VEXPALUM-250643 format. One line per 4 residues: their letters; for each residue x, y, z of C-alpha. Coordinates in steps of 0.5 Angstrom, whole numbers, padded with zeros to 4 digits, m for minus. Example, Ala and Ser with C-alpha at 12.3 -4.5 7.8 and 13.67 -1.06 7.14 Angstrom:
BEGIN
as = 0025/m0009/0016 | 0027/m0002/0014 $
***
This chain:
BEGIN
many = 0052/0055/m0041 | 0051/0048/m0045 | 0049/0045/m0040 | 0043/0051/m0037 $
rvqq = 0040/0050/m0044 | 0040/0042/m0044 | 0037/0043/m0037 | 0032/0048/m0040 $
gdqv = 0029/0042/m0045 | 0033/0046/m0050 | 0038/0041/m0056 | 0045/0043/m0055 $
lfvt = 0050/0040/m0061 | 0058/0041/m0057 | 0062/0038/m0061 | 0070/0038/m0061 $
vpdl = 0072/0042/m0068 | 0078/0036/m0069 | 0072/0030/m0068 | 0067/0034/m0072 $
ldhl = 0072/0035/m0077 | 0073/0027/m0077 | 0066/0025/m0077 | 0064/0030/m0083 $
ratf = 0070/0026/m0087 | 0068/0021/m0084 | 0062/0020/m0088 | 0066/0020/m0095 $
npqs = 0066/0013/m0093 | 0061/0009/m0098 | 0059/0005/m0092 | 0057/0011/m0088 $
pipy = 0051/0010/m0084 | 0050/0018/m0087 | 0050/0023/m0091 | 0056/0029/m0091 $
dkrf = 0049/0033/m0094 | 0045/0030/m0088 | 0050/0030/m0082 | 0054/0037/m0085 $
eevr = 0045/0040/m0085 | 0045/0037/m0077 | 0050/0041/m0075 | 0049/0048/m0078 $
tapl = 0042/0048/m0076 | 0043/0045/m0069 | 0039/0050/m0065 | 0045/0052/m0060 $
lvld = 0052/0049/m0062 | 0059/0050/m0058 | 0065/0048/m0062 | 0071/0046/m0057 $
dlgt = 0078/0047/m0060 | 0077/0052/m0066 | 0085/0052/m0068 | 0088/0045/m0065 $
qsat = 0084/0042/m0072 | 0088/0040/m0079 | 0089/0048/m0083 | 0087/0044/m0089 $
swar = 0083/0048/m0094 | 0078/0043/m0093 | 0078/0045/m0086 | 0078/0051/m0086 $
eklh = 0072/0052/m0092 | 0068/0047/m0088 | 0068/0051/m0082 | 0067/0058/m0085 $
qlld = 0061/0054/m0089 | 0058/0052/m0082 | 0059/0059/m0079 | 0058/0063/m0084 $
yryn = 0051/0060/m0084 | 0050/0060/m0077 | 0052/0067/m0077 | 0047/0069/m0082 $
arlp = 0041/0064/m0080 | 0043/0068/m0073 | 0044/0062/m0069 | 0047/0061/m0062 $
tvit = 0054/0058/m0063 | 0059/0058/m0057 | 0066/0057/m0059 | 0073/0055/m0056 $
tant = 0080/0056/m0056 | 0086/0057/m0053 | 0089/0062/m0059 | 0087/0070/m0060 $
leel = 0084/0073/m0065 | 0090/0075/m0069 | 0090/0067/m0069 | 0084/0064/m0074 $
dprl = 0082/0064/m0080 | 0080/0072/m0082 | 0073/0071/m0086 | 0072/0067/m0078 $
rsrm = 0075/0073/m0075 | 0071/0077/m0078 | 0064/0074/m0076 | 0066/0074/m0069 $
ldgs = 0068/0081/m0069 | 0061/0084/m0071 | 0060/0088/m0065 | 0052/0087/m0066 $
rctv = 0052/0079/m0066 | 0058/0076/m0063 | 0060/0077/m0055 | 0067/0075/m0054 $
faiv = 0069/0073/m0047 | 0077/0072/m0046 | 0077/0068/m0039 | 0086/0067/m0038 $
appy = 0085/0060/m0034 | 0090/0056/m0034 | 0087/0049/m0038 | 0083/0044/m0035 $
whgg = 0083/0037/m0037 | 0078/0032/m0033 | 0083/0028/m0027 | 0084/0021/m0028 $
kgqr = 0090/0017/m0029 | 0095/0018/m0034 | 0091/0026/m0035 | 0096/0032/m0036 $
kakt = 0096/0036/m0031 | 0094/0043/m0032 | 0102/0047/m0031 | 0102/0054/m0036 $
trsr = 0096/0060/m0036 | 0093/0060/m0042 | 0088/0065/m0045 | 0081/0061/m0048 $
rrsr = 0076/0066/m0051 | 0069/0065/m0051 | 0064/0068/m0057 | 0057/0067/m0056 $
kt = 0053/0069/m0063 | 0046/0071/m0062 $
***
């Protein structure tokens, strides 16, 4: 989906949730070349945002709050957001889950497949099947 939109000339921001939170935290460093507010605004207003691996991040109250602020903004602004997670909906923060279950704005696709990792030396191979859910906000 993201590759198709890029080929159509659209701007897409693809980021894993743990990396996103790390990038946001890094802006608190006085040596950071970009302030927190600017970085957060870039993410929350991206024309298409793909958040990969929701649920693998550290579950601190700060992380939960930032994700809620991000997704709540995008939900209210009706900005398209794709979320991938290996978690069930029941395992997600109830505030995020409520947005994802709004059938008037979201579609949830359950994809049951082996985990996918890029091949190469030292990479793990898929051994078990787990569910990956994708939620697309419109």
